[in-house]
N, C-alpha and C positions, 0 to 999 in steps of 0.2 A: 660587170663581166669582163674578164681579161681576154684579149686576143693574142693567140700564139701563131706567128706567121713564119714558117721556114722558107728559106730561099737558097739557091745554089749559085755558086760562082765558079768560073774556070780561070785558073791563073794565067795572066797574060804573058808571063815569062816562061813558066814551066808547063802549062797546059793541063795541069792536074785539077780535077774538080774538088771543091771543098764546100762544106755546108755552114750556114749561119741561120740564126732565127731571131726574130724580134718579138718582144712581149710588151703589150701596152693596153691601156684602157681607151677604147675608141670613143673619144669625146668631141672630135672635130675642133679641138683647141690645141694650140701649139704647146708642145712639151719639150723640155730639155732631153737630150739623148745621151745615153751611156753605152759605150762599147767596152765589153769585158773580154780580156785576153787570158786564157789559161796558161799554166806553166809547163815545165818539162814533165813528160809522162802524163800530162793532163789532157782533158778534152772538154768540150762545152757542156756536156751532160753528165760530167763526173759528179757523183755524190749529191750534195745539196745545191749544186749550181742552178738547176732549174727552179728551185725555191727562191734563190737569190733574184732570179729574173722576175718572179711574181712579186717579191718584196719591192723591188724598185719600181715596177709598174704600178703597184698600189700606192706608191709614194710620189706619183706624178711624173715618171720618166718613161721614155721609150728605151727599153733595155735590149741591146743587141749583143749576142755572144756568138763566137765562131769557133770552128775547128780549124786551127792552122793547118795548111794543106798537107804538110808532111809529118803530122803528129802520129801517124800510124792508123788513123781511122779511115775506113773505106766507106764511101757513099753507098748506102744500101747494104752495108755489111752488118757485123754483129753489134756494133756500137761500142766496141772496146778495141784496144790496140791489136791490130792483126797484120798490117802491112809493114813488116819490119824492114823491108828494103827501102821503102819511102822514108821511114824513120831514120835510117842510117844516112840518107842523102839530104837530110834537112840541114839548114844553116840559118844564121841570124838574118842574113840579107833576104832570104826567101820569106821569113816570118814577117819582117818589116814590110815587104811588098804585099803580103797577104792582108795585113792590117790596112795598108794604104788602099788596097782594092776595095775593101769593105767600106772605108770612108768615102771613096769615090762613088761607090754605088749608092750610098745614102744621099749624095749630092746630085745624083743623076735621076731625073724624073722617070718613074716606071722601072728602074733597075731593081728595086726591092718592093715587096708587097705592102709596105707601110705608106699610107697616103701622105702626101705632102702637108695636108692640113693638120696632121698629128705631130709633126716634128719641127722643133725650133732648132735649126742647124747652126744658129748663132751661139748655141750653148751645147756644143758637142764635147763630151767629156770621155776620158779614157781611164779605165781601172784595170790593173793587171795583178795576177797572183804569181809570186815567186819569180821564175824567169820571165813570165809575162809582165811583171812589174818593171823589169829592166827594159823590155820591149816598148812599153807604153811611154816611158820617159824618152827613149830614143826617137820614137815616132813623133811625139809632141815637139821635140827639138827641131825636127825638120818639116813640120806641118803646122802652119799658123792657124789652120782651121780649128785646131783643138783648143778648147777654152780652158780646161783644167785637167789635172792628172792626179790619180791616187794609186798608191802601191800597197799591196797586202803581202807582207813578208818578201818584199822585192830584193832581188840581187843588186849588188853595188858595183859589180865588175864582171868581166868575162874571162880575160886571160889569167887573172890571178887564181882562178879556180882550176887551172891546169898546171900542176907542179912540173918543173923541168924534167925530172926523171920520167914521169908519165908521158910528157910530150915526146921525149926522145924515143921511147918504146912505141908509142902510137904512130910516130912518123915511120919507124922501121917496119912495122907490121901493116900499116895502112888502115887499121881498124881497132877500135876499142869497144869492149862490151861492158855495159852497165846493167846491174840486176834490177828488175822490177819486182820488188819484194811482195807486192800485192798479188801478182800473177805467177811469179816464178820464172818469167821470161828473162832471157839474156838479150838485151836490146843493143843492136850494133850502132856505132857511131863511126863513120868514115872520116879519115883525116882531113877531108876537104872542108870540114867545118872550121878547122884551124886556118887552113889556107884562105878561106873566104874572109875570116876575121882579119888576117894580116893584110890582105889585098884591099879591104874596105874599112880599115881601122878608123879613119876620121868619122865615118858614119856610125861605127859600132862601138866606139870607146865610150862607155857609160860615164866615167868620171869627167872626161873632157866635155861631153855634151851637157851633162847636168850643170857643170860649173859655168860653161861659156855660152850655151845655146838655148837652154831650157828657160823660157821666159814666163811660162804659164804658172799659175798657182799650183802648188804641189802638196799633197797630203801623204805622209809616210806612216803606215800602220804596221806594227811588228809585235809579235809575241815575245815576251822576255824569256820564254822557255822553248824557243824555236829550235828543233833538233836537226833541221836541214839547212836553213840559212841563218847563221848566228845573228843575234840581235846587233852585233857590231856593224852589220851592213847598214842598218837604219841610222846609226850614229855617223857612219861615213857619209851617207847621202845627205844627212842634215848639215854636216860640215861643208859639203860641196855647195849646198844651197841653204844658207842659214835662215832665209825667210820662209822655208817650207814649214808646214805644221807637222809636228812629230807626236804620234800617239803610241805609247808602249802599253801593251795589254798584259797585265800581270797573270802569270800562270798559263798563258796561251802558247800552244804549239804551232807547228807550221800550217796545219789545216784549220786552225781556229775552231776545233771541235768537230769538224766534218770527217766523213769516211765514205768509201765507195764499196758497195752500194749504200745508199742512205734510205732506209725504209720508212722513216718518220714523215709525217705530213707537215711538220714545222721545222724551221731552221734550228740548227744548234745554237745554244744560248750565246756563245761567244761570236759566232758568225753573224747572228742578228745584231749584236752590239756594234760590230765594226761596219755592218751595212748601214745602220742608223747614223753612225758618225760620218760615213762617206756620203750618204744622201744629204745630210745637213751641210757638209762641205760644198757639194756641188750646187745645192740650192743657194748658198751664199754667194756663188759666183754669178748668179743670174741677175 
């Protein structure tokens, strides 16, 4: 029987509440921990992500997933993107701090509902999807408590995704809108995200940190038909860290077969395949 334990955190820097949850088999035996970070326009209960939590728990992990504090989800709200003001005020520094706060909570007795007897925090692993893949590499580069890292369709840079003409117009108007094709929303991004990146570039530069500071084992998984983050991102990351494991999934798109909502009771076949490979990778680090 799996245990699903939600918990609430309040950002120490921004004061905004955000949710996380842990899924595990209560055996009173130490298990490695996986923290999962969603991507841009994503959230912890998107599509098949709850089934991923069950999968990892059934394979001997404590699986923790979180809503990044400014992803547009409201605690006690609809469960989908609705706070567009918060979405627009998000930036990479906030997201890294959110991940760090979850890690800190796991290491603080009583800060999460997971008993200490269930978690082997010597084997704390991070996995991120898309933009979340970039975030987990950056977090591991600055936090030696992380044992290993995996990216699913991870981005390889931040600033190169902002062409100069777009940046100039964005700076002039102060705001950029990006469409959410799933909901039809126009999602705002305030120019402060660029200013934050420039001000904190040593911390937020993915190529620099992967090449110079990321010491942990790294698994790169990417679909060769990714329509959102081209597969070249995986090749770039592998060049930056040649000892990383690279797995290209033939025919796989950005969501590895998943969609929101996901009405099925089992994982998409491709998502299950990459989960199996990721679980094996993390177990090999133990």
